[in-house]
C-alpha positions as CSV (number, residue, x, y, z in Angstrom):
1,M,-81.0,-244.2,146.3
2,T,-83.3,-244.4,143.3
3,P,-82.0,-245.3,139.8
4,A,-82.7,-241.7,138.6
5,E,-80.5,-240.4,141.5
6,L,-77.7,-242.8,140.7
7,L,-77.8,-241.8,137.0
8,S,-77.5,-238.1,137.9
9,R,-74.2,-238.9,139.7
10,F,-72.6,-240.8,136.9
11,R,-71.1,-237.8,135.2
12,G,-67.4,-237.5,135.9
13,C,-67.3,-240.5,138.2
14,P,-63.7,-241.9,137.8
15,V,-63.6,-245.7,137.3
16,L,-60.6,-248.0,136.8
17,V,-61.1,-250.6,134.1
18,V,-58.7,-253.5,134.0
19,G,-58.5,-256.4,131.6
20,D,-57.9,-257.8,128.2
21,L,-58.0,-255.2,125.4
22,M,-59.1,-256.0,121.9
23,L,-59.9,-254.4,118.6
24,D,-63.2,-255.3,117.0
25,E,-63.2,-254.9,113.2
26,F,-66.5,-255.1,111.3
27,V,-66.6,-255.8,107.6
28,W,-70.0,-254.7,106.3
29,G,-71.4,-255.9,103.0
30,S,-74.1,-257.7,101.1
31,V,-74.6,-261.2,99.6
32,T,-76.1,-261.7,96.2
33,R,-74.5,-265.0,95.1
34,I,-72.8,-268.2,96.2
35,S,-69.1,-268.8,95.4
36,P,-68.4,-271.1,92.5
37,E,-65.3,-272.3,94.5
38,A,-67.2,-273.7,97.5
39,P,-70.8,-273.6,98.9
40,V,-70.2,-270.3,100.7
41,P,-71.8,-266.9,100.3
42,V,-69.7,-264.1,98.6
43,V,-69.8,-260.9,100.6
44,E,-69.3,-257.7,98.6
45,V,-67.6,-255.4,101.1
46,Q,-69.1,-251.9,101.4
47,K,-67.2,-250.6,104.4
48,R,-65.0,-251.4,107.4
49,T,-65.4,-250.0,110.9
50,F,-63.4,-250.4,114.1
51,V,-64.6,-250.5,117.7
52,A,-62.7,-251.0,120.9
53,G,-63.5,-254.4,122.3
54,G,-63.0,-256.5,125.4
55,A,-62.1,-254.5,128.4
56,A,-61.6,-251.5,126.1
57,N,-65.4,-251.8,125.3
58,T,-66.1,-251.8,129.0
59,A,-64.1,-248.5,129.3
60,A,-66.0,-247.1,126.3
61,N,-69.3,-248.0,128.0
62,V,-68.2,-246.2,131.2
63,A,-67.4,-243.1,129.1
64,A,-70.7,-243.3,127.2
65,L,-72.5,-243.3,130.5
66,G,-70.8,-240.1,131.6
67,G,-68.1,-241.6,133.8
68,T,-64.3,-241.0,133.5
69,P,-62.6,-244.3,132.8
70,F,-58.9,-245.1,133.4
71,L,-58.0,-248.2,131.4
72,A,-55.2,-250.6,132.3
73,G,-54.3,-253.5,130.0
74,L,-52.0,-254.6,127.2
75,V,-51.9,-253.9,123.5
76,G,-49.3,-255.1,121.0
77,D,-46.6,-252.8,119.7
78,D,-48.5,-252.6,116.4
79,A,-50.9,-250.6,114.3
80,N,-54.0,-252.3,115.8
81,G,-52.9,-251.4,119.3
82,E,-52.5,-247.7,118.2
83,T,-56.0,-247.9,116.7
84,V,-57.5,-249.2,119.9
85,C,-55.9,-246.3,121.9
86,D,-56.9,-243.7,119.4
87,L,-60.5,-244.9,119.5
88,L,-60.5,-244.8,123.2
89,R,-58.9,-241.3,123.5
90,D,-61.6,-240.0,121.1
91,T,-64.3,-241.2,123.5
92,G,-62.7,-239.7,126.6
93,V,-60.9,-242.8,128.0
94,D,-57.6,-242.3,129.8
95,V,-55.2,-244.8,128.3
96,G,-52.2,-243.8,130.4
97,P,-52.2,-247.1,132.3
98,V,-52.1,-249.2,129.1
99,V,-48.8,-251.1,128.5
100,R,-47.5,-252.1,125.1
101,D,-46.2,-255.6,124.7
102,S,-43.9,-256.3,121.8
103,R,-44.1,-260.1,122.4
104,R,-47.7,-260.5,121.2
105,P,-50.1,-258.8,118.7
106,T,-53.1,-256.8,119.7
107,T,-56.0,-259.2,120.0
108,T,-58.2,-258.4,116.9
109,K,-61.6,-259.9,116.1
110,T,-62.8,-259.4,112.5
111,R,-66.6,-259.9,112.1
112,V,-68.1,-260.2,108.6
113,I,-71.7,-258.9,108.6
114,A,-74.2,-258.9,105.7
115,H,-77.8,-257.8,105.9
116,S,-77.5,-257.2,109.7
117,Q,-76.4,-260.8,110.2
118,Q,-73.0,-261.9,111.4
119,M,-71.6,-264.5,109.0
120,L,-68.1,-265.1,110.1
121,R,-65.5,-264.2,112.7
122,V,-61.7,-264.3,112.3
123,D,-59.5,-263.9,115.4
124,H,-55.9,-262.7,115.4
125,E,-54.3,-263.2,118.8
126,K,-51.6,-264.8,120.9
127,P,-53.3,-265.7,124.3
128,G,-51.4,-266.8,127.3
129,A,-50.5,-265.6,130.8
130,I,-48.5,-262.4,130.8
131,E,-45.0,-262.4,132.1
132,R,-44.2,-261.1,135.6
133,D,-42.5,-258.0,134.3
134,L,-45.7,-257.0,132.6
135,E,-47.7,-257.7,135.7
136,D,-45.4,-255.4,137.6
137,A,-45.6,-252.7,135.0
138,L,-49.4,-252.8,135.0
139,L,-49.6,-252.7,138.8
140,A,-47.2,-249.7,138.9
141,R,-49.4,-247.8,136.5
142,I,-52.5,-248.7,138.5
143,D,-50.9,-247.5,141.7
144,A,-50.5,-244.1,140.0
145,V,-54.2,-243.7,139.3
146,L,-55.9,-245.7,142.0
147,P,-56.1,-242.8,144.6
148,G,-58.3,-240.9,142.1
149,V,-60.9,-243.5,141.3
150,R,-64.1,-244.6,143.0
151,G,-64.6,-248.1,141.6
152,C,-62.9,-250.9,139.6
153,V,-64.2,-253.3,137.0
154,V,-62.1,-256.4,136.0
155,S,-62.9,-257.5,132.5
156,D,-61.4,-260.9,132.1
157,Y,-61.5,-262.4,128.6
158,G,-59.1,-265.1,129.2
159,K,-56.3,-263.7,127.0
160,G,-53.7,-263.6,129.8
161,V,-53.8,-260.3,131.6
162,I,-55.8,-261.4,134.6
163,T,-53.4,-263.8,136.1
164,P,-54.0,-265.0,139.7
165,R,-51.1,-263.0,141.1
166,F,-52.0,-259.9,139.2
167,V,-55.7,-259.8,140.0
168,G,-55.1,-260.9,143.6
169,E,-52.8,-257.9,144.2
170,L,-55.3,-255.6,142.3
171,I,-58.2,-256.7,144.4
172,A,-56.2,-256.3,147.6
173,K,-55.2,-252.7,146.6
174,C,-58.9,-251.9,145.9
175,R,-60.1,-253.4,149.2
176,E,-57.5,-251.4,151.1
177,A,-58.8,-248.3,149.3
178,R,-62.4,-249.3,150.0
179,L,-63.3,-249.4,146.3
180,P,-66.1,-251.7,144.9
181,V,-64.7,-254.3,142.5
182,V,-66.9,-255.9,139.9
183,V,-65.5,-258.9,138.0
184,D,-66.6,-260.1,134.6
185,P,-65.0,-263.6,134.8
186,K,-63.6,-266.1,132.4
187,G,-62.3,-269.7,132.7
188,V,-62.8,-271.9,135.7
189,D,-60.4,-270.5,138.2
190,Y,-62.7,-268.3,140.1
191,A,-60.6,-268.6,143.3
192,K,-58.4,-265.8,142.0
193,Y,-61.4,-263.4,142.2
194,R,-61.9,-263.9,145.9
195,G,-62.3,-260.6,147.7
196,A,-64.2,-258.8,144.9
197,T,-67.5,-257.1,145.6
198,V,-69.4,-259.1,143.0
199,V,-68.6,-261.6,140.4
200,K,-70.9,-261.8,137.4
201,P,-70.8,-265.0,135.3
202,N,-73.4,-265.9,132.8
203,Q,-75.3,-269.1,133.2
204,L,-73.0,-271.2,130.9
205,E,-69.9,-269.9,132.7
206,A,-71.3,-270.7,136.1
207,A,-72.2,-274.2,134.9
208,K,-68.6,-274.8,133.7
209,V,-67.1,-273.5,136.9
210,L,-69.3,-275.8,139.0
211,N,-69.1,-278.7,136.5
212,R,-72.9,-279.2,136.5
213,D,-75.9,-278.5,134.3
214,L,-78.0,-275.4,135.0
215,R,-81.2,-276.3,133.3
216,D,-83.8,-274.5,135.3
217,A,-84.4,-271.8,137.9
218,E,-83.8,-274.1,140.9
219,S,-80.4,-275.2,139.6
220,V,-79.4,-271.6,138.9
221,R,-80.5,-270.7,142.5
222,T,-78.4,-273.5,144.0
223,A,-75.4,-272.5,141.8
224,G,-75.5,-268.9,142.9
225,R,-75.5,-269.8,146.5
226,D,-72.7,-272.4,146.1
227,L,-70.5,-269.9,144.2
228,G,-71.1,-267.2,146.8
229,E,-70.1,-269.5,149.6
230,Q,-67.0,-270.7,147.7
231,L,-65.8,-267.2,147.0
232,D,-67.3,-265.4,150.0
233,T,-68.6,-262.7,147.7
234,S,-71.8,-261.7,146.0
235,I,-72.7,-263.4,142.7
236,L,-74.7,-262.1,139.7
237,I,-75.7,-264.8,137.2
238,T,-76.9,-263.4,133.9
239,Q,-79.3,-265.6,132.0
240,G,-79.9,-263.9,128.7
241,S,-83.7,-263.7,127.9
242,A,-84.4,-265.1,131.4
243,G,-82.9,-262.0,133.1
244,M,-80.4,-262.1,135.9
245,S,-80.2,-263.4,139.5
246,L,-78.4,-261.7,142.3
247,F,-77.0,-263.6,145.3
248,E,-75.8,-261.5,148.2
249,R,-74.4,-263.2,151.2
250,H,-77.0,-263.7,154.0
251,R,-79.8,-262.2,151.9
252,P,-82.6,-263.8,149.8
253,M,-81.9,-264.2,146.1
254,V,-83.3,-261.4,143.9
255,H,-84.3,-262.2,140.3
256,I,-84.4,-259.3,137.8
257,P,-86.4,-260.1,134.6
258,T,-85.0,-259.0,131.3
259,Q,-86.3,-255.8,129.7
260,A,-85.2,-256.5,126.1
261,R,-87.9,-256.5,123.5
262,E,-85.9,-257.3,120.4
263,V,-82.4,-258.9,120.4
264,Y,-80.3,-258.2,117.4
265,D,-76.8,-258.8,118.7
266,V,-75.5,-259.7,122.2
267,T,-71.9,-258.7,121.3
268,G,-70.5,-256.7,124.2
269,A,-73.6,-256.9,126.3
270,G,-71.6,-258.3,129.3
271,D,-69.3,-255.2,129.1
272,T,-72.3,-253.0,129.3
273,V,-73.7,-254.8,132.3
274,A,-70.3,-254.6,134.1
275,S,-69.7,-250.9,133.4
276,T,-73.2,-249.9,134.5
277,L,-72.9,-252.0,137.6
278,T,-69.6,-250.6,138.5
279,L,-70.6,-247.0,138.0
280,A,-73.8,-247.5,140.1
281,L,-71.8,-249.0,143.0
282,A,-69.1,-246.3,142.7
283,V,-71.6,-243.5,143.2
284,G,-73.2,-245.1,146.3
285,G,-75.9,-247.4,144.9
286,S,-77.0,-250.6,146.6
287,L,-76.0,-253.8,144.8
288,E,-79.7,-254.6,143.9
289,T,-80.4,-251.2,142.5
290,A,-77.1,-251.3,140.5
291,C,-78.1,-254.7,139.1
292,R,-81.5,-253.3,138.0
293,L,-79.8,-250.5,136.2
294,A,-77.4,-252.9,134.6
295,S,-80.3,-255.0,133.4
296,A,-81.9,-251.9,131.8
297,A,-78.6,-251.1,130.1
298,A,-78.4,-254.6,128.7
299,A,-81.9,-254.3,127.2
300,V,-80.7,-251.3,125.2
301,V,-77.4,-252.6,123.9
302,V,-78.7,-256.0,122.7
303,G,-81.1,-254.1,120.4
304,K,-78.1,-252.7,118.5
305,V,-75.9,-254.5,115.9
306,G,-72.3,-254.9,116.7
307,T,-70.2,-253.9,119.7
308,A,-72.2,-250.9,121.1
309,T,-72.5,-248.6,124.1
310,V,-75.4,-247.1,126.0
311,S,-75.9,-243.4,126.8
312,V,-77.3,-242.0,130.0
313,D,-80.4,-240.8,128.2
314,E,-81.1,-244.2,126.7
315,L,-80.6,-245.9,130.1
316,R,-82.8,-243.3,131.8
317,A,-85.6,-243.9,129.3
318,T,-85.4,-247.7,129.6
319,A,-85.2,-247.7,133.4
320,G,-88.2,-245.3,133.6
321,E,-90.2,-247.6,131.3
322,A,-89.4,-250.6,133.6
323,R,-90.6,-248.7,136.7
324,R,-93.9,-247.7,135.0
325,Q,-94.5,-251.3,133.9
326,A,-93.8,-252.5,137.5
327,A,-96.1,-250.0,139.0
């Protein structure tokens, strides 16, 4: 199936997104002087904007691409949690599986941006593995929507939702339902992702998991094979400006060059890759074709400032340009 055929099937495709939910706050301003109190710039605030971040941004990307996302995760019982859910509802995300947790705040990242440059980030959060009762509550809500979805993406930001027990049961449920599972991983405990369709670390994350330096193409190639053997799954290692490398079991490695021309901000680019990859697999695409579409989506989103999404029209244009250049 060609990329164009896959894109034509995205609309309405139901996808389950599971992971750590966040609120991204952007404080926009300008700098005209240095503070007399310390050698730091003074930002004159012009506006504040809010965007759903973390797994919530993955869900927003699915919606922007025409899919129908169902989002499962936790928010605090606070105003920021309500803001995240309101933002998602406005973009067509079903937040029915979201659970409120009164024991921790909604993870919020505040970025200060002046003249299109990020100057500072302030995090408000309480990370840590969620309690068993919250795992059970999430699994119960997932059970309610799972029969109606065609794919699942796990967006692990290491804040505590994706515990070994929880994600193990989630992957088992998806495998039983014959659903593709894409994992955007975090931390060094990749054993908990065993059974997923594809796990997509970036180069730095893969190096940490394997406790080795990945300095060149050969070391990345060896790392991808080793991770694939350890987890008995396909591995996609993203490498920023160097593109991405796909390692499917019992197949030769496939390297996909980057398509980005100008990079302004990589915030949320991993979410865009994960959402595009999951949708492409959910509508019947091969893993290689899905990865090529995901690469094209990443090329679009890194050219935007802040947490951003990609539309089907933008992706279609970028994918078409890549095909013409390769011809």
